C-alpha positions as CSV (number, residue, x, y, z in Angstrom):
1,M,-25.1,-21.2,7.7
2,T,-25.6,-21.3,3.9
3,D,-22.8,-21.1,1.4
4,G,-24.2,-17.7,0.4
5,T,-24.0,-16.4,3.9
6,V,-20.4,-17.6,4.3
7,R,-19.5,-16.0,1.0
8,N,-21.1,-12.7,2.0
9,R,-19.3,-12.7,5.3
10,L,-15.9,-13.4,3.6
11,R,-16.6,-10.5,1.2
12,R,-17.3,-8.2,4.1
13,I,-14.1,-9.2,5.8
14,G,-12.2,-8.6,2.6
15,T,-13.7,-5.2,2.3
16,W,-12.8,-4.3,5.9
17,C,-9.3,-5.3,5.2
18,G,-9.1,-2.6,2.6
19,L,-9.7,-0.1,5.4
20,A,-7.6,-1.8,8.1
21,A,-4.5,-2.2,5.9
22,P,-3.7,1.5,5.4
23,A,-4.8,2.4,8.9
24,I,-2.3,-0.1,10.4
25,G,0.4,0.6,7.8
26,L,0.4,4.4,8.1
27,G,-0.6,4.3,11.8
28,T,2.4,2.2,12.9
29,V,4.8,4.3,10.8
30,L,3.6,7.6,12.3
31,L,3.6,6.2,15.8
32,A,7.1,4.8,15.3
33,T,8.3,8.2,14.2
34,L,6.8,9.8,17.4
35,L,8.6,7.2,19.5
36,A,11.9,7.8,17.8
37,P,13.4,11.1,18.8
38,W,16.4,10.3,16.6
39,F,14.3,10.0,13.5
40,S,14.5,12.8,10.9
41,W,12.2,13.1,7.9
42,T,15.0,14.6,5.9
43,G,17.8,12.4,7.2
44,N,16.4,8.9,7.4
45,A,14.4,6.3,5.5
46,L,11.2,5.0,7.0
47,S,12.8,1.6,7.1
48,D,15.4,2.9,9.6
49,L,12.6,2.6,12.1
50,G,12.6,-1.2,11.5
51,D,16.3,-1.7,12.1
52,P,16.5,-4.5,14.7
53,A,18.9,-2.3,16.7
54,R,16.1,0.3,17.2
55,A,13.4,0.0,19.9
56,T,10.8,0.9,17.2
57,A,11.7,-2.2,15.1
58,P,8.8,-4.5,16.3
59,L,6.2,-1.8,15.8
60,F,7.4,-0.9,12.3
61,N,8.1,-4.3,11.0
62,W,5.0,-6.0,12.4
63,G,2.9,-3.0,11.2
64,Q,4.2,-3.3,7.6
65,G,3.9,-7.1,7.6
66,V,0.3,-7.1,8.9
67,A,-0.7,-4.2,6.6
68,G,0.7,-6.1,3.6
69,L,-1.2,-9.3,4.5
70,L,-4.5,-7.4,5.0
71,A,-4.0,-5.7,1.7
72,L,-3.6,-9.1,0.0
73,V,-6.9,-10.2,1.5
74,F,-8.4,-6.9,0.1
75,T,-7.0,-7.7,-3.3
76,A,-8.6,-11.1,-3.2
77,R,-11.9,-9.4,-2.4
78,L,-11.5,-7.2,-5.4
79,W,-10.5,-10.2,-7.6
80,S,-13.7,-11.9,-6.7
81,D,-15.6,-9.2,-8.7
82,A,-13.0,-8.4,-11.3
83,A,-13.7,-9.0,-15.0
84,G,-11.4,-8.4,-17.9
85,W,-7.7,-8.9,-18.3
86,L,-6.7,-5.3,-17.5
87,R,-8.4,-5.2,-14.1
88,R,-7.1,-8.6,-13.1
89,G,-3.7,-7.7,-14.4
90,A,-3.8,-4.6,-12.2
91,L,-4.8,-6.6,-9.2
92,A,-2.0,-9.1,-9.8
93,V,0.6,-6.2,-9.9
94,L,-0.9,-4.7,-6.7
95,A,-0.7,-8.1,-5.1
96,A,3.0,-8.2,-5.9
97,A,3.3,-4.8,-4.2
98,F,1.6,-6.1,-1.1
99,V,3.8,-9.2,-1.0
100,S,6.8,-6.8,-1.2
101,L,5.3,-4.8,1.7
102,V,5.2,-7.9,3.8
103,G,8.8,-8.4,2.8
104,V,9.7,-5.0,4.1
105,G,8.6,-6.2,7.5
106,V,10.1,-9.7,7.2
107,F,13.5,-8.4,5.8
108,P,14.2,-5.3,7.8
109,T,17.1,-2.9,7.1
110,P,20.0,-3.7,6.9
111,T,19.4,-7.3,5.7
112,D,20.4,-8.0,2.1
113,L,16.8,-8.5,0.8
114,H,15.5,-5.2,2.3
115,V,16.4,-2.9,-0.6
116,P,15.0,-5.2,-3.3
117,V,11.7,-5.7,-1.6
118,S,11.4,-1.9,-0.8
119,V,12.1,-1.0,-4.4
120,S,9.7,-3.7,-5.6
121,F,7.0,-2.2,-3.4
122,F,7.2,1.3,-4.8
123,V,7.6,0.2,-8.4
124,T,4.8,-2.3,-8.5
125,L,2.5,0.0,-6.5
126,T,3.0,2.7,-9.2
127,Y,2.3,0.3,-12.1
128,G,-0.6,-1.3,-10.2
129,L,-2.3,2.1,-9.7
130,W,-1.8,3.1,-13.3
131,L,-3.3,-0.2,-14.5
132,Y,-6.2,-0.1,-12.0
133,G,-7.0,3.5,-12.9
134,S,-7.0,2.6,-16.5
135,A,-9.4,-0.3,-15.9
136,E,-11.7,2.0,-14.0
137,A,-11.6,4.6,-16.8
138,L,-12.4,2.0,-19.5
139,D,-15.1,0.5,-17.4
140,G,-17.1,3.7,-17.3
141,A,-15.6,5.7,-14.4
142,P,-13.2,8.0,-16.1
143,G,-13.0,10.6,-13.3
144,R,-12.1,8.0,-10.7
145,G,-9.8,6.2,-13.1
146,V,-7.8,9.3,-13.9
147,A,-7.6,10.2,-10.1
148,I,-6.1,6.7,-9.4
149,I,-3.7,7.1,-12.3
150,W,-2.6,10.4,-10.8
151,L,-1.9,8.8,-7.5
152,G,0.7,6.6,-9.3
153,V,2.0,9.7,-11.0
154,G,2.3,11.4,-7.6
155,N,4.3,8.5,-6.3
156,V,6.8,8.7,-9.2
157,T,6.9,12.5,-9.0
158,A,7.9,12.4,-5.4
159,W,10.9,10.1,-6.2
160,V,11.9,12.1,-9.2
161,A,11.7,15.4,-7.3
162,Y,13.8,13.8,-4.5
163,A,16.4,12.6,-6.9
164,A,16.6,15.9,-8.8
165,L,16.1,18.6,-6.1
166,A,16.2,17.3,-2.5
167,P,19.1,18.8,-0.6
168,F,19.0,16.0,1.9
169,D,19.9,12.3,2.1
170,G,16.9,10.7,3.7
171,V,14.1,9.1,1.6
172,A,11.3,9.2,4.2
173,I,9.4,11.9,2.4
174,P,9.0,10.2,-1.0
175,E,8.3,7.0,0.9
176,I,5.4,8.5,2.9
177,V,4.0,9.9,-0.4
178,G,3.8,6.4,-1.8
179,A,2.1,5.1,1.4
180,V,-0.4,7.9,1.3
181,A,-1.1,7.2,-2.4
182,L,-1.8,3.6,-1.5
183,A,-4.2,4.7,1.3
184,A,-5.9,7.2,-1.1
185,W,-6.7,4.3,-3.4
186,A,-7.6,1.6,-0.9
187,V,-9.9,3.6,1.4
188,P,-12.3,5.0,-1.1
189,T,-12.3,1.7,-3.0
190,A,-13.2,-0.2,0.2
191,L,-15.9,2.3,1.1
192,R,-17.5,1.8,-2.3
193,L,-17.4,-1.9,-1.8
194,R,-18.8,-1.5,1.7
195,R,-21.8,0.3,0.4
196,G,-22.4,-2.5,-2.1
197,D,-22.0,-5.2,0.6
198,S,-24.6,-3.6,2.8
199,G,-27.0,-3.0,-0.1
């Protein structure tokens, strides 16, 4: 097996990780909610599903940890083609988000580090999307870039709307908006890479 063959295989694995990460992350969250009759979208945080006192804890915590690790591999795949300080800066910020996502699984609620890693995930995800979208726009894909920037805007808007308007205590709804925003960036990006990998 030549070095080029190994490199191409690793690139394909990295691309597939971009599809697997959101599937596992979102899939385990949604499955955990179905297995938790006590869970309320307006009365709980998603992280309540990872409380070690709950039967859903292994599913939720392992799901977020694995999703974060796969997303880091996907980021490394993107880094291998990245040029320019803005795109690489965006990927560095997104990598920080995915490290924080791993932390959500490693430090479940109610451990002391859970809130810091959760906040870090949503904040760095937002800035990462803004920066990545900006890089796309400046590199000749303005429509795609603006769409990615607006995914970050949607994440912030969900939290602002919750803080200003929500008549309930749970934060699961703005949290799932952020998770969907991540998937809406990762999946199309991975599919574009996949078309290139098979070309």
